[in-house]
N, C-alpha and C positions, 0 to 999 in steps of 0.2 A: 909878545914883547915889540916886535917890530910896529905892530899897528898902534902900541901906545905912543909912538912918536908922532903920529898924525891925529890921534885923539888923545890928548893928555890926560892921565888919570886924576880924577876929581871926584867929589861926592857922588855924581851922577852914575860912576861905575856901579855902584851898588844897586841900582834900579835897572841894570841890564839883564841879569839872569830872570828867567821865567821860574820864580820859586814855585808856583803851582804846580807847573810840569814835574819840576824835581821832586816835590813832596809826593805827588801820584806816583811817580816812576820808584820811588823808594819803597812806597808801602806795596806796590805790586811785587817788585823785587823780593820784598821780605815773604810775602805770601806765597809766591812760586817756590821761594827756597825751602819753606816750610813743607809744602807739598813734595818736593822732590827729597827731603829728608825723611818722609814717610814711605819712599817707594811708590808713591801713587803713580807715577807716569811709567815706571818700569813695568808695574803690575798691568797697566792698560797696553803696553807694548807686548808682553808676553801673552796676554789673553787673545790679542789679535794674530799673533803669530801661530797660535795653536789652531787657527781656523785656515791656516795656508796649506794647500795640497800640491802647490807646484811653485816652481821659481818665480814665475810671472805674479801669481796670486802674493807671494811674499814680497815682492819688489812693490807692487801696488800697495799692500798693506802698509809698507815702511814709508814709502813716499806721501801717501795721503795722511798718514798719522803725522807727519812733519808739517804738511800743509794747514791741516785743521787746528792742530796743537798751537801753532806759531800764532793763530789768531787770539789766543788768551794767554800765553805763556811768553810770548815773544819770540823772534825767529832765532836769537843766539841762544837762549836757554833750550830751545827745541833741539838745537843741533848738539849742544853740550850733552844733552840728556840721551838722544837717539842714535847719533853716529857711532859712539863707542859700542853700544848694543848693536847696532848693525855689523860692525866689524867682528864683534864676538860670534855672532850667529853664522855669519859666512865664513868664518875659520871653521867652525864646528861642523858645517856641511861641506867644507873642502871646496868652496866657489870662490876662492879668494880673487880669481882672475875677473869675476864679474862685480867686485864690490866697488871698484873706483867709480865707475858709471853711477851706480846706484848711490853713492855718496854725494857726487856732483848733482843728481837729481834731488835728492834730499836737501841740499843747500838751496837749489833754485826753488823748490817747493815750499821752503820755510820762509823765505823771502817773498814769495809771491803770495802766499797765505796771509803774512803777516800784514799786507797792505790793506786787508779787507776790514780791519776794525781800528778804533781809536787807540786801542792799547796793545796792537799787535806789535809795535816797535816806537822807540822813543821819538822818531821823527814824526809819526802820525800823531802820538799824544801831544807833542809841541804844537803842531799845525792846528790840531783840533781845539787846544786850549787857547792858543794866541790869537786866532782869528775868531774865537767864540762862535764856532759852527754849530748849527742844529744837528742832531745825530741823524735825522732823515735826509738832510742835505748831504752830510758826510757818506752815507751808505749810498745815495743815489749816485754820487761821483764815482766812488770805486768799486762798488760790488760788480758793474757791468765789466770792467777790467779783470778782476779776481775771477769771475765766472767764465771768462773767456781762457784765462791762463789755466784754470782747472780742467778745461776740455782740453786744451792742447797737451797737458801733462797726461791726461788720460789716453788720448790718442797715441802719444809716444810710448807709453807703458804698454798698451794693448799690442802694438805691432812688434814689440820685442819677441825674441824667440822664447818659447817655454819648455821646460823640463820638468817632470814630475818629480818630487821629492818628498821626504818625510821629515818634517821640522825636528830637530832634536830638543830635548829638554835643555834649557839654558842653566848652566851652572852659576854658582854664586847665590849668596843669600841675599834676599831681599829684607830690608828693615822691617821690623814689626809694625803692624797696621794699628793705629789707635783710633777707633771710631770717634772719639770725642774730640781729638786733635783734627781729624779730618773735617769735622763739623764746624769746627771753630775757625779753621782757615776757609772753609766755603762760605760761612757768614761774612767774614772780612772781605773775602773776594768779592761778594755781592755788594758790601758796602763800597768796596773801590770802584766798582762800576757805577754805583750812585754817585760817587765822587767825580767820576769822569763826566757824568751827566748833569752835574752841579746840583744834585739833589741832596747830597749829603757835604756839610761843610767841613773843610780841611782841619779846621781847629777842634774838630770831633773825631774826624777820622784818623788823622797822624797818631794822637796820643793812644787811641783804643787800639790800633794796631801794633804800637810798640808795647803797650802793656801785656797784651794778650801773648805776644811773641816771647817776651822776656818770661812770662809764666808757663808758656808751653816747652819752650826750648830755646835757651839763650844762644846755643851754638848757631843757630839759623842766623845771627847777625854777622856771623863770620862769612857766610856764603854769598852776600850782596855784591854785586859789581860797582865797588866804590869808584873805581876807575872811570866807568862809563858815566856816573853821576858827576864826577869832578869835570871831565871833558865837556 
């Protein structure tokens, strides 16, 4: 509101938003919400946990899960998905005193991992789109930093004390998995990547994503972060 005193509202205001970035972000949010509704990420987390034989291995699995998942489903969605899961698991194994440090590390990992791809967070998507960067140039810029961050995270996790434990079965039902829906969302996600790379036009991508989501599960539309889009 205050900035409007310096730059008076006029027709040029309509040209200020980057509509391409907003459209891509909306499509990605819809697809990720679709995957979450099917329990895809929770299944992934549980599968990794079954392989953990110590507290250190459990911590590494959860932190790296946040690091790598944030590259494709954004940092905030990663944390919304896996932090409650982490709290539940550590409550079940009666290690509540160790969970705070782990959640901090998951938050750090999600933010550091998300910078490695154009779709990892809204800022990357905006910068990549606004400055019309080539994909190779983008990766050449950010991957060295992401790689260094991954090494530092790994070192920090490895020097933490470890204790053997038996990871319990996590209670709670996982939504039924529909192979057809997973395949549909997977194809849409690939098309979104094509949209980010400017290979798929937005006037094809956006209506297609909306139509498929409406046909597959209309409730997914309620789980998009519209406040982030408006901001």
